[in-house]
C-alpha positions as CSV (number, residue, x, y, z in Angstrom):
1,M,137.8,112.1,97.6
2,S,134.1,111.4,97.0
3,A,131.9,110.4,99.9
4,K,131.1,106.7,100.1
5,A,127.7,106.0,98.6
6,R,125.0,105.4,101.2
7,K,123.7,101.8,101.4
8,P,120.0,101.5,101.0
9,L,118.0,101.0,104.2
10,I,115.9,97.9,104.0
11,L,113.2,96.9,106.5
12,I,112.3,93.2,106.7
13,S,109.2,91.7,108.2
14,N,107.0,88.6,107.7
15,D,104.0,86.6,109.0
16,D,105.6,83.3,109.8
17,G,107.5,84.7,112.7
18,I,111.1,85.9,113.3
19,T,112.5,82.3,113.6
20,A,111.0,81.1,110.2
21,P,113.4,79.9,107.5
22,G,111.9,82.3,104.9
23,I,112.9,85.4,106.8
24,A,116.4,84.0,107.3
25,M,116.7,83.8,103.6
26,L,115.6,87.4,103.2
27,V,118.1,88.6,105.8
28,R,120.9,86.7,104.0
29,V,120.1,88.3,100.7
30,M,119.3,91.8,101.9
31,R,122.5,92.3,104.0
32,R,124.4,91.9,100.7
33,I,122.4,94.8,99.3
34,G,122.0,97.3,102.0
35,E,121.6,98.2,105.7
36,V,119.0,95.9,107.2
37,V,116.5,96.3,110.1
38,V,114.2,93.5,111.0
39,V,110.9,93.9,112.9
40,A,108.9,90.6,112.8
41,P,106.2,88.8,114.8
42,N,107.4,86.7,117.8
43,S,104.9,84.0,116.8
44,P,103.3,82.8,113.5
45,Q,100.6,85.2,112.1
46,S,99.6,83.4,109.0
47,G,96.2,84.3,107.6
48,M,95.9,87.5,109.7
49,G,95.1,89.6,106.6
50,H,95.5,93.3,107.5
51,A,94.6,92.9,111.1
52,I,96.0,95.4,113.6
53,T,96.1,95.3,117.4
54,I,93.8,97.9,119.0
55,G,92.3,96.1,122.1
56,S,95.5,95.2,123.8
57,S,99.1,96.4,124.3
58,L,102.0,95.7,121.9
59,R,105.4,94.5,122.9
60,L,108.6,95.1,121.0
61,D,111.8,93.4,122.2
62,P,115.3,93.3,120.8
63,S,116.3,90.1,119.2
64,T,119.8,88.5,118.7
65,I,118.6,85.9,116.2
66,F,120.5,87.6,113.3
67,P,124.1,88.4,114.5
68,G,125.2,91.9,113.4
69,I,121.6,92.9,112.4
70,E,119.4,95.3,114.3
71,A,116.3,93.2,114.9
72,Y,113.2,93.2,117.0
73,E,110.4,90.8,117.7
74,C,106.9,92.1,118.1
75,S,103.8,90.6,119.9
76,G,101.5,91.9,117.2
77,T,100.5,91.3,113.6
78,P,102.6,91.9,110.4
79,A,100.9,95.3,109.9
80,D,101.6,96.2,113.5
81,C,105.3,95.3,112.9
82,V,105.5,97.8,110.0
83,K,103.7,100.5,111.9
84,L,106.0,100.1,114.9
85,A,109.1,99.9,112.7
86,K,108.2,103.1,110.8
87,H,107.2,105.2,113.8
88,M,109.0,103.8,116.8
89,V,112.2,102.1,115.5
90,L,113.2,103.9,112.4
91,K,111.4,107.2,113.3
92,D,112.7,109.8,110.9
93,R,114.7,107.3,108.8
94,N,112.5,106.2,105.9
95,P,113.5,102.8,104.5
96,D,114.4,102.7,100.8
97,L,112.5,99.4,100.6
98,V,110.3,97.2,102.7
99,V,110.4,93.4,102.1
100,S,108.1,90.8,103.7
101,G,108.5,87.0,103.7
102,I,109.6,84.7,102.3
103,N,106.2,83.2,103.1
104,H,105.9,79.5,103.6
105,G,103.0,79.0,101.2
106,S,101.3,80.7,98.2
107,N,99.9,84.2,98.3
108,S,98.7,84.2,94.7
109,S,95.2,85.2,93.5
110,V,92.6,85.6,96.3
111,N,95.1,84.5,98.9
112,V,96.5,88.1,98.9
113,L,93.4,89.2,100.8
114,Y,94.1,86.7,103.7
115,S,97.9,87.2,103.6
116,G,99.8,88.5,106.6
117,T,102.9,88.6,104.4
118,M,101.2,91.0,102.0
119,S,99.6,93.0,104.8
120,A,103.1,94.1,105.9
121,A,104.0,95.1,102.3
122,I,100.6,96.9,101.8
123,E,101.0,98.7,105.1
124,A,104.3,100.0,103.9
125,A,102.7,101.1,100.6
126,I,100.0,103.0,102.6
127,E,102.9,104.8,104.3
128,G,104.3,105.7,100.9
129,L,107.2,103.2,101.1
130,P,108.2,100.9,98.2
131,A,107.4,97.3,99.3
132,I,107.5,93.7,98.1
133,G,106.0,90.6,99.6
134,F,107.7,87.3,98.7
135,S,106.1,83.9,99.0
136,L,107.0,80.3,98.1
137,C,104.2,78.0,96.8
138,D,105.2,75.1,99.1
139,Y,103.4,74.3,102.3
140,G,105.7,71.3,103.2
141,H,107.5,71.2,106.5
142,E,110.8,70.8,104.6
143,A,110.2,73.4,101.9
144,D,113.3,74.3,100.0
145,F,113.9,78.0,99.6
146,S,117.3,77.7,97.9
147,H,116.1,78.3,94.3
148,T,114.6,81.7,95.3
149,E,117.8,83.3,96.5
150,E,119.2,84.7,93.3
151,W,115.8,85.8,92.1
152,V,115.0,87.6,95.4
153,E,118.3,89.5,95.0
154,H,117.6,90.4,91.3
155,I,114.0,91.6,91.9
156,T,115.1,93.6,94.9
157,R,117.9,95.3,93.0
158,Q,115.5,96.1,90.2
159,A,113.1,97.7,92.7
160,L,115.8,99.8,94.2
161,Q,117.2,100.9,90.9
162,N,114.0,101.5,88.9
163,G,111.3,102.0,91.6
164,I,107.9,100.6,92.3
165,P,104.7,102.4,91.1
166,V,103.4,104.8,93.7
167,G,100.5,103.3,95.8
168,T,101.4,99.7,95.0
169,A,103.1,96.8,96.6
170,L,104.5,93.9,94.6
171,N,103.2,90.4,95.3
172,V,105.9,88.0,94.2
173,N,105.3,84.3,94.3
174,F,107.8,81.6,93.6
175,P,106.9,78.1,92.2
176,K,107.7,75.1,94.3
177,K,111.2,73.8,93.6
178,Q,111.3,71.5,90.6
179,A,113.9,69.4,88.9
180,Q,114.1,72.1,86.2
181,P,115.3,75.6,87.1
182,I,112.8,78.4,87.3
183,A,111.7,79.3,83.8
184,G,111.7,83.1,84.4
185,A,109.6,85.9,85.9
186,K,106.4,87.4,84.6
187,L,104.4,90.5,85.4
188,C,100.8,89.2,85.8
189,R,97.3,90.1,86.9
190,Q,95.7,88.4,89.9
191,A,93.7,85.4,88.9
192,R,90.0,85.1,90.0
193,A,89.8,82.3,92.5
194,K,88.2,81.3,95.7
195,W,88.3,78.7,98.5
196,A,85.5,76.1,98.5
197,E,85.2,76.0,102.3
198,E,85.0,72.7,104.2
199,F,85.1,72.1,107.9
200,D,86.3,69.0,109.8
201,V,83.9,68.8,112.7
202,R,85.2,67.2,115.9
203,L,84.0,66.8,119.5
204,D,85.9,67.9,122.6
205,P,85.8,65.8,125.9
206,H,82.6,67.7,126.9
207,K,81.0,66.6,123.6
208,R,80.9,70.2,122.3
209,P,81.7,70.5,118.6
210,Y,84.8,72.4,117.3
211,Y,85.9,73.0,113.7
212,W,89.1,72.8,111.6
213,L,88.9,74.8,108.3
214,I,90.1,72.6,105.4
215,G,88.9,74.4,102.3
216,N,89.9,73.5,98.8
217,F,91.4,76.1,96.4
218,V,89.4,76.7,93.2
219,N,91.0,78.6,90.3
220,E,88.2,80.1,88.2
221,D,90.5,81.9,85.8
222,Q,92.6,80.1,83.2
223,G,93.9,83.3,81.6
224,E,97.5,83.1,80.4
225,D,98.2,86.5,81.9
226,T,97.4,85.5,85.5
227,D,99.6,84.6,88.4
228,E,98.2,81.1,88.7
229,F,99.0,80.4,85.0
230,A,102.6,81.6,85.5
231,L,103.2,79.6,88.6
232,A,101.7,76.4,87.0
233,H,104.3,76.8,84.3
234,N,107.3,77.2,86.7
235,Y,107.5,81.0,86.3
236,I,107.7,83.6,89.1
237,S,104.6,85.7,89.2
238,I,104.8,89.4,90.0
239,V,101.6,91.3,90.6
240,P,101.5,95.0,91.4
241,C,98.7,95.3,94.1
242,Q,96.9,98.5,95.1
243,F,95.1,99.2,98.3
244,D,92.4,101.4,96.6
245,L,89.6,98.7,96.3
246,T,87.1,101.0,94.5
247,A,85.4,99.2,91.6
248,L,85.0,102.1,89.2
249,H,82.8,100.1,86.9
250,G,80.5,99.5,89.8
251,I,79.9,103.3,90.2
252,T,79.0,103.6,86.6
253,Q,76.6,100.6,86.6
254,M,74.9,101.6,89.9
255,N,74.4,105.2,88.7
256,E,72.6,103.8,85.7
257,Q,70.5,101.2,87.6
258,W,70.0,102.5,91.2
259,S,68.0,105.4,92.6
260,L,69.4,106.8,95.8
261,A,66.6,109.3,96.1
262,L,64.8,109.3,99.5
263,N,61.1,110.1,99.0
264,G,61.7,110.9,95.4
265,E,64.3,113.7,96.1
266,E,67.6,113.0,94.4
267,S,70.5,114.5,96.2
268,K,72.4,117.2,94.4
269,A,75.7,115.3,94.8
270,N,74.2,112.1,93.3
271,V,72.7,114.1,90.3
272,A,76.1,115.6,89.7
273,T,77.8,112.2,89.8
274,K,75.3,110.8,87.3
275,K,75.8,113.7,84.9
276,A,79.5,113.3,85.1
277,S,79.3,109.6,84.3
278,S,76.6,109.9,81.6
279,P,77.5,110.0,77.8
280,Q,77.6,113.6,76.6
281,P,75.6,114.5,73.4
282,A,77.8,114.8,70.3
283,Q,78.8,118.3,69.4
284,P,78.4,119.7,65.9
285,A,81.5,119.0,63.8
286,K,83.7,122.0,63.2
287,A,85.0,123.0,59.8
288,A,88.3,121.3,59.1
289,Q,91.3,123.5,59.7
290,P,94.4,123.5,57.6
291,A,96.9,121.1,59.0
292,K,99.9,122.6,60.8
293,K,103.3,121.4,59.9
294,A,104.9,119.5,62.7
295,S,108.3,120.7,63.8
296,R,111.1,118.9,65.7
297,K,113.2,120.9,68.2
């Protein structure tokens, strides 16, 4: 009799905290697919980006919030949660997939840089683990996650069966629930966008000012291949994100326009880099050779 196939091990985290409705949805879906372990913050960590805790201690306590599921609540950030899960909870058991979310609010375009949800997924990718961050584009207190359930399961099964490109984490955003069903899912690039920052200035009882950040989102990219375009047309956006932030075109441009010589002495390393990125002179054309017949084996 053949051995029973091993269920995939799935690690779940988030940034809204272990009691948030989005993570409850993920747990419900993931336990149908594999063995689940939860390590999530014990309080909301939205907007933490990729922050980690280095100036104070971390606490990790067992949680009974999900009956029958091994779960822990952590005093740190989402990235802390993944680090602790990998090295202190799972130890030598590498998860087959790490999922984060479902975030209560969009993490499309520039929001990925501020996102605690995506920091958990990216931290997993840094560790060499396949990872997905899920977010719902609805900030309402009564946000409805129900329309995401079948798609979360489908995308997760696709990731487990077909893999995720090495060195990337998937940023998956769901449109807010509409009267019409979700139109589908699209692989996209991240739109260029920013926040036009505004502050609500108030005074405390001692007449000292304090500030609430109330910036407005500005999409500067109307490309039909972007995540913002997909979401605006009721599609799920899927963006493969990498943590190598090198702008390769910037190296080329700066080699052409900058001089990093100190007192007129160019460093050998910089000269070598410039030569490598410079167009090479054309070589004399060789005489044409008789074409070889292609063969199929």
